[in-house]
N, C-alpha and C positions, 0 to 999 in steps of 0.2 A: 847396100847395108840395110835398106828398109825392109827387104824380104827376110833377111836373117833376123832382124830385130822382131819381126812379127812372129817368127817361130818361137822366140823367147818369151812372148806375151803369156803370162800365166792364165789369163782368161781364155785365150785361144787353145792352150793345151788342155785346159779343163773341159773344153767343149769338143775335144778331138780334132781340132783344126790345125794340122801340121803340114808343112810345105812338102810338095811332091816334086822337088827339084831333081834335075838329072843326076843320077847316081844315088838317089834317095827314094826310089820307087817304093820301098818298104815302109815308108812313113816314119823313118828315124828323125829325131830332132836335129836341126841344123844349127851349129854354133857359128861364131865369127872368129875362127882361129886366124892368127896372123898369116897373111899371104894367101888365104883361100879365096878364090874368086866368088863373087856373089851369085846366088842362085838365079834361075830365070824368073821373070816377073810372073806373079800369080795370075790366075784366071780372073776375068772381070767380076767385080762384086765382092772379092775378098777384102776384109779390113786390113789396114796396114798402119805402121807408125812411121812418121817422118821425123828425122833428126837433122837439124841444121847446125853446123858447127862453125868454128872460127875461119876455116879456110875453104869450106865448100859444103854442099848438102846433097843428099840423095833425092832424086825426083822420080816421079813415075805417074801412071794414070791416076785419075781422080778416084778415090775410094770413099767408103763410109765408115762410120763407127768410131775410130780412135785416131786422133791426130795429135802429134806432140811436136812442138818446135822449141828449140833451145838455142840461145846465143851465149857463147862463152869466150873467155879470154884466150883460148887456145886449146888444142887437143892434148891428149895425154902424151907424156914424153916417151921416147923410145925410138928405135931405128925401124920399126915395122912400117910397111907401106900404108897402113891405115892411120898411123899416128898423126893427129892434127887435121885429118881430112874431113871427118864428120864428127869429131868430138866424141867418138864412141869406141875407139880402139886403143889397145895398149901394146907397147913394144915388146912385152915379155910373153906374148902368145896367149894371154888371157882372153876370155870371151868379151864381146862388146857389152857396154853397160848403158842402159837408159838413164839419163841424168836424174829422173825423179823416181826411179825404181818401179816404173809402171809396167814395163814389158821386158824385163830381164831378171836374171837371178844371180847376177854377179855382185859379190860383196867382198870388201868394202867398195865404195864408190869414189874412185880417184877424181873423176870428172867434176863432181860436186864441189871439190875444193877450188876449182878454177871458174866456176860459174859467176857471171855478173848478173844475168837475168834469165829467168825461166818463165815461159808462158805455156800453160797447158790448156787445151781446148778439148773438151769431151762432149760431143754432140751426137744425136741420133743419126743425123745425116748432114752431109756437107756437099754443096753443089759446086764449090770452087775452092781452089787452093787458098789458104789463109795468107793475107799480106801483112806481115809484121814489120813495123818500122825498125830501123836500125837503133840499137840500144847502146848508148855511150857507156864507157867503162865505169863511171861512178854510179850508174843507175842501181837502185836497190832491187834485189831479186823479188819476183812477184809471180803469182799463179792465178789464173782465172779458170774456174771449174764450172762448166755448163751443166744442163740437166742430164744426169746419169745416175746409176746406182752407186751413190757415194758410200753407202754402208759397206757394200762388197769391196769397193775400191780401197777404203781405209782399213778394213779388216785384213785384206790380202797384204797391203803394205806393212801393217803392224806385225802380222804373223811372220812375214818373210824377212823384214829388216829391223824390227824393233824400233827403238826410239831414234835411230839414226836416219829414218826416212826423211828426205828433203830437209836437211838441217839448215840450209842457207836461205830458205824462202822466208821473206819478211812481210810480203803483202799478198793477201788472198781475197779474191772476190767470189763469194758463193751466193750472190744475189739471184733471185728468181729461180731457185731450185725447188726440190721436193723434200727438203729437210723438214722433219716433223718433230724432232726432239732436241733439246739442249744437250743431251748426252751424245748425240751424233757430233755436235760441234766440239765437245770435249775430246772425243776420239780423234778428231782431226788435229786439234790443237796439241794433243799429246805428242804428235809427230813433228811439230813445228815449234821448237823451243825458242827460236829467234823471231817468232811472229810479232809484228808491230802494228799492222793494219789489217782489219778483218771486216768485210762487208757481208752482212747476212740479210739484207733488205728483201722484203717480199717472200720470206719463208714463214709459213704459219707454224711457228715453233711452240712446243709444249715445254714450259719452263718448270724447274723444280718447285714442288709444293712446300718444301721445308728447307731450312738452311742446311747447306752441305759444305764440306771443306773442299775448296778448289785451289788451295794455296799451291803455287808453282805451275798450274796449268796455263795461265795467261800471264806469266811473270814479266814478259817484255811488251805486252800489248799496250799501245798508246792511242790507237784510233779504233773505235768500234761503231759500226753503223747498223742500227736495228730499226730502220724505217719500215713501216707496214709489216711488222712481225706479230702484232697482237699482244705485245708485252704490256704488263701493267706496272705501275710505279712500285707496288710491293714486290713484284718479281725482279725489278731492277735492283732494289736494295738487297734482295736475297742473293742475287748473283754477284753484286758489286765487290764483296770481299775477294773474289777471284781476279779482280782487276787492280792490283796494287799500285800501278804506275800509269793508269789511264789518264789521258789528257783531253781527248775529244770524244764526246758521246752524242750520237745522233738518234733521236727518238721520234722522228716525225710521223704523223698520221697513224697514231696508235690509240686514239681516244683515251689518252692518259689523264688521270685525275691525281694530282699530287696530294697524297693522303697523310704523309708524315715527313718529318725533317730527317735528312741523312745524318746519321751519327756514326763517326769513325769509318765512313765509306765515302767515296767520291771526293775525298779531300784533295786529290791532285788534279781534278778536272779543271781545265782552262776554257773549254768551249762546250756549251750545252745547247743543243738544237731541240726545241719543243714545238716546232712548226706544225700547224694543222691539227692541233689537239684542242678541239673546241670546248672541252669541259674545264679548261684551266681558267681561273679568274685571278684577280689581284691578290686576294687573301691567300691563295695557294702559292703564289710567287714568294711570299714572305717565308715560306718553309725552306726555300733554297737560297735565301738571301744571305746566309752566313757561310756559304762555301768559301773558304779563305782564298782560293786561287782562281776563282771564276772570273775570267777576263772578257769572254764573249758570250752573249746570250741572244739566241735567235727565237723570236716570238711571233713570227709571221703567221697571219691567218688563224689566230686563236680566238678572235672575237672580243678582245679586250677593248674597253672604252675609257677606263679611268684607272688612276693609281694614286696612292697617297701614302707618304711616309710619316707616320704619326710621331716619330721620335725627334723630328726636326721642325723647328718653327720657320718663320719668314726670314730668309737670308742666311739660314744655317744649313749645315751638311748632315746627312743621315749616316748612321753607322751601318746600315744595310748595304749589301753588295759592295764591300770595301774595295775590291780590286776590279770592278766592272769598268771596262774601257770601251767596249764595242756593243751596241744595242741595235737590234733590227726589230721593228714593229710594223712592217709593211702589211697591207691588206687587212687592216683591223677596222674598228668602229670609232676611232679617235676623232672627236668633233669639237672638243673644248680646249681652250688654251691652258686650262689648269693642268692638263696632262703634261704639257711642255714645261710649265713652271716647276712641277715636281721633279722633272729630270735634272733640273739645275742643282738639286740637293745631293745628287750622286757625287761622291768624292773624286772619282777618277774618270768619269765619262768624257771621252773626247771624240767619239765617232758615233753618228746616229744615222739610221735609214728609216724614213717615215713616209714612204710614198703610198699612193692609193688608199688614203684615208679621207673621210669626209672633210676634215680640217684642211687638207692640202689639195685634194682632187676637186673639191667644190669651189675653190677660190678662183675668181676671175683673173687675178693678178698673182701668178705663181711666184714672181720675183719678190713681191712685197711679203708674201707668206714666208719665203725663205729668209728675208731680212728680219722678220719678227722672231723666227725661231732662233736665228743667230744671236739676236739681242737678248733673248730670254734665257739662253744657256751660255753662261760666260766662258766656260772652259772648252767649248766645242771647237774642234779643229777640222773635222770633215763632216759634211752633211750630204746625204744621198749620193755618196761616192764622189763628191766634188770638194776639193780642199778649200778651206776658208782662209784667204790671205788677210794679213793685217789691215790692208786698205779696205777690203770688203767689210770686215768687222767694224771698223770705225764708221764707215758710211751707214751700215745697218743700225748701229746704236744711235747715231745722230738722227736718222730718220724716225726711229722708234720714239726717241725722246721728244721730237717735234710732233709726231702724230698724236700722242696722248697728252700733250702739254695742256690743252684747255681742260681736259678731264681732270688732270692733276690739280689745276688751279681751283676748279669747282670743289674738289675734295678737300681743300685746305692747304694746298701747296703754295709756296711763296718764295720769291727770289731772295728774301732776307732769311738766312739760316735760322735766326731766332724765332721767326714766325712760320717756318716751314713745317707744318704738322698735318700731312694728309691723313684722312681717316683710314680705319682698318680695312674697310671694303676695297678701297683703291689699292692699298698695299698688298692685299691678298691676290688681287687681279694682276698686279704689276710688281712683283717682289723686287726686281732689279732697278726700278725706276729711280729710287733715291740714290742708289750707287752711281747710276749714270749721271745724275745731277751733280754729284760730287766730282765725277771724273771730267765732265765737259762743261760744268756750270749749269745753273738752272736756266730754262728757256726764257728768253726775253719776250716782252709783249709784242714786239714787232715780228718775231718769228711765229707767233700764234695767231696772226691776223687771218681772218677768214677770207677766202677768195671772193672777189666781187663778180657780178655777172659780166659776161664777155661783151664789153662795149669798148670800142677802140680808144676813146678818150680815157677810159678807166685803166687801160692796159699800158699807156705810154708814161714813162718815167722821165722827168727832167733831172738830169744829173750833171754835176760839175766834174770835169776831168782835170785832175791835177797831176803834176810830175814832181814828187818830193826830191828826187835826186837831180833834176834838170831845172834849175831855177830860171834859166833863160827862156824856157817854154811858157807860152801864154796859157792861161786857164781857159779851157773850152767849156761850152755848155751844149749838151746834146739831149735829144729826146729819143729814148730807146724803149721798145716793148719789154714789159717785164717777163715775157716768155722767151726772150732772146737768151740763147745759151752763152756761157762764158767763152766757148770756142769761137762763136761768131763775133762776140765783142772784141776778142783779140784780133780776129781777121780785119775788122773795121779799123782798129787802132794801128794795125800793121801797115795798112795802106796810107793812113794819115801821116804816120811818123817815119815811114820807110825803114822799119825795124822788123826783122824776122819774127814770126809768131812764136817760135820756140824760145825766144829770149824775153818775152813779155811776162811780167808778174803782176797780177791784179789783186787789189784789196779795196775795201771801202770804209768810210767813216760816216757816222750818222750823228746829227745834232742831238738826238735823243740819248746817245751814249758817248758823251765827250771823252776824248782821250783813249778810246778803244778802237782798234783797227782790226777788221775781220777779213781774213784771207779768202779769196775766191779761188780755191785750189782744184776744184773738180770741173774740168772743161765741159762735161756733159750735162751739168746742172744749169738751171735758168737763174736769172736775176731774182725772180720771185722766190726761188728755193732758199736763197740767202737773205730773204726779207729786205731787199733793197727797196727804198721808198723815194718819193719825190723829195728833192732837196739834198739828197745824200751826195757825198763826194766820192768819185771813183779815182783811186790812186794807182798810177801806172809807173812801173819801174822796169828797167832793162839793163 
């Protein structure tokens, strides 16, 4: 079937390249009539087309120029010997049809109605057979076009088949081609009325210099990739009316400068990628802050170092970016905690990626940095692709509250709510600190004690061990290092009491806080972490 399809290729016929099969020495065109045996293989070096169908495929020596591979749900119906064999024959004696109209002149195209996926590879030379993975039935139709004369390809398809050319293809990858004009893209899109995903990356395109009507050309397009195409923001807005249902727009590495606010365009966009556009600053971001459906914003490697939402004060939410849930600011110049504080003002933000910034990369303790980010952004659920569990958030907020407790007291903070009035400078640096004090209580003086130099006698705590639920047990007095973890304390008590570690529950009471019992719930933390002091009572239950 491959030799016969080559005869039907309009490019070959235009160049006078017709099969010289037995019985066809005169150069007559060879069709694929039902029941007719295939011609002999062509001489080495001739281009050919390969069509792989539901039940089998034609194979042959390696060739150059044009390769086509299609997978379908089954061949055309009919009693003919070719039906279902290569997806190219019909039982009524009609000539075989190439599924994308590339190398045949049969119309209409019955096989297209059964296609689940189509992959087209057009290359100048191929050294080996393409290996296509099996495509499951629900897969969307797609096409990948390599470096070829696309203008001639589309012109031929449009001339011969009109708007019916490749009607089922929904994904097209035209990246790294030689397209030079947006008009070429429109010519291709005119043939693909169901087109949903289009990749034009690394084509140096010339875009329209004035607004043109493109209504209907990209009526179904949802994903558009324009990385490294040289497009400007003005050209984006000029072409945007032709993308009425666009949801994802990728504009990476274009030296874009956002010069004006989108009005009546890009209103359906949910994902916007502006990565590696070094001319963008925080003031330009405000121009896209009113896109009503923008949920994901990718700002990697744009050089941003600060951001400020002037419409929202301390502890308030901004009206900008109302739907933004996912923000990526990797590889930037973020070095101040004020940037993180401002992100807490976003209404819907729950996912943040902030790696390879001076604030995070320069820190000696990455875990502490992560805890501080979690504590400063209250609604965050995922940080740097790691989910934030409720236990992690609680621990992060408690550590943050303790770490800045002394600074809070010096700024005017107090355990008594009536006297708790920290100054504006502290509140600006720690906008959520007052909320955390309301949530967990203000830090006690014992929690804020500075660590003494490491001397053994300074590190030993004399504690009374009591058993509130076991009145027959005697009160013990033990000296324990304040660096001893709760897990090790439980191990010690387990050996003394002959009780499994998993059943032990610890808490402590301090004479400085009568009537208040503090649970020791984190086995990995030390006694010092919970501010246990000399003379405190360790309460043991099981």
